[in-house]
RODO-2510 file (C-alpha; in nm, 4 decimals, decimal comma):
residues 199
     n   res          X          Y          Z
     1     m     1,4319     0,5422    -2,2552
     2     k     1,2633     0,2159    -2,3493
     3     r     1,5589     0,0136    -2,2178
     4     i     1,5438     0,1992    -1,8856
     5     c     1,1683     0,1359    -1,8621
     6     v     1,2201    -0,2356    -1,9247
     7     r     1,4849    -0,2549    -1,6524
     8     i     1,2690    -0,0699    -1,3995
     9     a     0,9653    -0,2868    -1,4760
    10     l     1,1652    -0,6118    -1,4560
    11     a     1,3326    -0,5068    -1,1315
    12     a     0,9987    -0,4125    -0,9750
    13     l     0,8306    -0,7361    -1,0828
    14     s     1,1209    -0,9568    -0,9683
    15     l     1,1270    -0,7785    -0,6305
    16     t     0,7526    -0,8312    -0,6010
    17     a     0,7856    -1,2017    -0,6785
    18     a     1,0765    -1,2550    -0,4403
    19     q     0,9183    -1,0676    -0,1515
    20     t     0,5773    -1,2246    -0,2016
    21     a     0,7294    -1,5715    -0,1843
    22     s     0,8259    -1,4949     0,1746
    23     a     0,4705    -1,3666     0,2412
    24     h     0,4086    -1,1453     0,5417
    25     a     0,6969    -1,0843     0,7798
    26     g     0,6174    -1,1356     1,1458
    27     h     0,6080    -0,8585     1,4026
    28     q     0,7210    -0,8783     1,7617
    29     a     0,4239    -0,8296     1,9910
    30     g     0,6321    -0,6496     2,2506
    31     d     0,7820    -0,3940     2,0131
    32     t     0,6798    -0,0397     2,1021
    33     g     0,8029     0,3094     2,0280
    34     l     0,8636     0,5274     1,7260
    35     l     1,1107     0,2915     1,5550
    36     a     0,8781    -0,0077     1,5905
    37     g     0,5968     0,1965     1,4353
    38     l     0,8240     0,3151     1,1561
    39     l     0,9351    -0,0381     1,0673
    40     h     0,5909    -0,1972     1,0889
    41     p     0,4592    -0,0950     0,7416
    42     l     0,8000    -0,1701     0,5863
    43     t     0,8283    -0,5300     0,7045
    44     g     0,4921    -0,6617     0,5829
    45     i     0,5064    -0,7139     0,2058
    46     d     0,1272    -0,6816     0,1711
    47     h     0,1314    -0,3362     0,3316
    48     l     0,4435    -0,2371     0,1378
    49     l     0,3039    -0,3364    -0,2023
    50     a    -0,0399    -0,1845    -0,1451
    51     l     0,0999     0,1525    -0,0330
    52     l     0,3467     0,1701    -0,3232
    53     a     0,0669     0,0776    -0,5639
    54     i    -0,1609     0,3475    -0,4242
    55     g     0,1234     0,5963    -0,4737
    56     l     0,1598     0,4724    -0,8321
    57     w    -0,2136     0,5248    -0,8873
    58     i    -0,1717     0,8881    -0,7795
    59     g     0,1526     0,9527    -0,9704
    60     l     0,1164     0,7670    -1,3012
    61     p    -0,1652     0,9363    -1,4961
    62     a    -0,0532     1,2569    -1,6640
    63     r    -0,4147     1,3759    -1,6582
    64     r    -0,4212     1,3750    -1,2769
    65     l    -0,4941     1,7281    -1,1545
    66     p    -0,2081     1,8900    -0,9559
    67     h    -0,4174     1,9416    -0,6422
    68     e    -0,5109     1,5714    -0,6415
    69     r    -0,1495     1,4864    -0,5666
    70     t    -0,1761     1,6999    -0,2540
    71     w    -0,5149     1,6159    -0,1058
    72     m    -0,5220     1,2458    -0,1979
    73     p    -0,2147     1,1510     0,0138
    74     l    -0,3506     1,3617     0,3016
    75     l    -0,6904     1,1935     0,2743
    76     l    -0,5296     0,8488     0,2643
    77     l    -0,3073     0,9239     0,5645
    78     s    -0,6134     1,0431     0,7566
    79     a    -0,7975     0,7190     0,6742
    80     f    -0,4875     0,5207     0,7751
    81     a    -0,4678     0,7042     1,1115
    82     l    -0,8392     0,6445     1,1721
    83     g    -0,7842     0,2758     1,0959
    84     i    -0,5014     0,2552     1,3509
    85     a    -0,7276     0,4029     1,6182
    86     w    -1,0086     0,1652     1,5207
    87     g    -0,7853    -0,1431     1,5290
    88     w    -0,6361    -0,0350     1,8571
    89     s    -0,9673     0,0029     2,0353
    90     a    -1,1740    -0,2793     1,8847
    91     t    -1,1463    -0,6535     1,8361
    92     m    -1,0775    -0,7033     1,4680
    93     p    -1,2007    -0,9984     1,2541
    94     s    -0,9734    -1,3029     1,2441
    95     r    -0,9605    -1,2891     0,8617
    96     l    -0,8180    -0,9380     0,8544
    97     e    -0,4857    -1,0593     0,7088
    98     a    -0,6663    -1,2179     0,4118
    99     a    -0,8564    -0,8913     0,3569
   100     v    -0,5272    -0,6964     0,3574
   101     a    -0,3861    -0,9439     0,1018
   102     f    -0,6989    -0,8987    -0,1099
   103     s    -0,6395    -0,5225    -0,1117
   104     v    -0,3095    -0,5796    -0,2977
   105     l    -0,4987    -0,7648    -0,5715
   106     a    -0,7691    -0,4975    -0,5752
   107     v    -0,5219    -0,2082    -0,6013
   108     g    -0,3506    -0,3874    -0,8909
   109     l    -0,6859    -0,4094    -1,0699
   110     l    -0,7573    -0,0448    -0,9835
   111     l    -0,4251     0,0549    -1,1349
   112     a    -0,5153    -0,1298    -1,4557
   113     a    -0,8563     0,0392    -1,4729
   114     s    -0,7555     0,3848    -1,3509
   115     q    -0,8158     0,5512    -1,6866
   116     r    -1,1740     0,4209    -1,7007
   117     l    -1,2824     0,4424    -1,3388
   118     h    -1,4386     0,7561    -1,1915
   119     r    -1,1910     0,9488    -0,9765
   120     g    -1,4300     0,9750    -0,6837
   121     l    -1,5012     0,6006    -0,6804
   122     s    -1,1290     0,5208    -0,7036
   123     a    -1,0517     0,7597    -0,4177
   124     a    -1,3263     0,6065    -0,2012
   125     l    -1,1949     0,2537    -0,2606
   126     l    -0,8370     0,3571    -0,1857
   127     c    -0,9469     0,5264     0,1374
   128     a    -1,1271     0,2061     0,2364
   129     f    -0,8040     0,0126     0,1781
   130     a    -0,6043     0,2684     0,3792
   131     l    -0,8558     0,2298     0,6641
   132     l    -0,8193    -0,1482     0,6402
   133     h    -0,4392    -0,1359     0,6487
   134     g    -0,4406     0,1058     0,9407
   135     s    -0,6774    -0,1175     1,1368
   136     a    -0,4462    -0,4154     1,0731
   137     h    -0,1572    -0,2214     1,2260
   138     g    -0,3702    -0,1029     1,5155
   139     s    -0,4898    -0,4566     1,5918
   140     d    -0,1267    -0,5776     1,5980
   141     w    -0,0611    -0,3168     1,8696
   142     h    -0,3823    -0,3768     2,0657
   143     g    -0,2995    -0,3033     2,4303
   144     a     0,0640    -0,2084     2,3598
   145     g     0,2348     0,0863     2,5262
   146     q     0,3439     0,4146     2,3627
   147     p     0,0452     0,4339     2,1253
   148     f     0,1251     0,7796     1,9893
   149     a     0,4883     0,6888     1,9161
   150     l     0,3813     0,3703     1,7333
   151     a     0,1135     0,5523     1,5333
   152     g     0,3487     0,8401     1,4498
   153     g     0,6156     0,6021     1,3214
   154     a     0,3641     0,4067     1,1119
   155     l     0,2206     0,7275     0,9623
   156     a     0,5708     0,8516     0,8748
   157     a     0,6569     0,5213     0,7028
   158     t     0,3228     0,5231     0,5196
   159     a     0,3849     0,8782     0,3958
   160     l     0,7309     0,7755     0,2710
   161     l     0,5908     0,4729     0,0849
   162     l     0,3171     0,6824    -0,0758
   163     a     0,5771     0,9414    -0,1800
   164     a     0,7983     0,6665    -0,3251
   165     g     0,5060     0,5283    -0,5253
   166     i     0,4131     0,8746    -0,6544
   167     g     0,7758     0,9388    -0,7508
   168     l     0,7959     0,6052    -0,9314
   169     g     0,4722     0,6871    -1,1129
   170     h     0,6207     1,0169    -1,2302
   171     a     0,9346     0,8358    -1,3530
   172     l     0,7329     0,5761    -1,5474
   173     r     0,4872     0,8132    -1,7160
   174     d     0,6774     0,8221    -2,0458
   175     c     0,7343     0,4471    -2,0593
   176     g     0,4098     0,3559    -2,2315
   177     a     0,0845     0,1841    -2,1367
   178     w     0,2521    -0,1570    -2,1256
   179     v     0,4354    -0,0511    -1,8062
   180     r     0,1037     0,0146    -1,6313
   181     r    -0,0320    -0,3193    -1,7527
   182     a     0,2803    -0,5110    -1,6439
   183     t     0,2870    -0,3407    -1,3039
   184     a    -0,0845    -0,3962    -1,2487
   185     a    -0,0527    -0,7634    -1,3509
   186     g     0,2415    -0,8111    -1,1148
   187     l     0,0517    -0,6564    -0,8241
   188     a    -0,2588    -0,8628    -0,8958
   189     a    -0,0483    -1,1804    -0,9077
   190     a     0,1235    -1,0840    -0,5825
   191     g    -0,2170    -1,0264    -0,4225
   192     l    -0,3338    -1,3727    -0,5293
   193     l    -0,0193    -1,5322    -0,3835
   194     l    -0,0624    -1,3407    -0,0584
   195     m    -0,4280    -1,4452    -0,0376
   196     a    -0,3266    -1,8081    -0,0893
   197     g    -0,0690    -1,7732     0,1888
   198     a    -0,3225    -1,6148     0,4250
   199     a    -0,5884    -1,8786     0,3573
***
């Protein structure tokens, strides 16, 4: 079991490092439709890492109550959808990309402190990050056609990434506290690199 845990942790950290080196992938301004919305959260490494990390936060702790794994993803998806609508209809700050990069660092720190931080405070912070990420997507699509198709695709991709993170958290539960620390450190480092790239 320990050998498997080491391999999973090393693979995750090397993927994080490799993807972060390429920073945020660009999006085509003219892309519209369900497929464009579906691909949007998957092609930006900052969005990808933050959503997987949030899923890990939900799935890793064995003490997490069963109903939390149901209502937390729904709450996060609702905040994400609200963020899309907000970004779509309003002019967003020019430093939004740096704020999204910061959220990767912050979620890494949250993951490290999840045993000591109040559940309600953690949930509120994660919802704020989901709102932020949704607004970043919405601002990318400001004035684009097929808004419901784009939003539906992005929500579906977000749900899949959250589910993947929760599943990974379940798989890593028996690997020891060092896995949480290594994962959290990798995410925090990735967030710092992304912030440097967005500066």
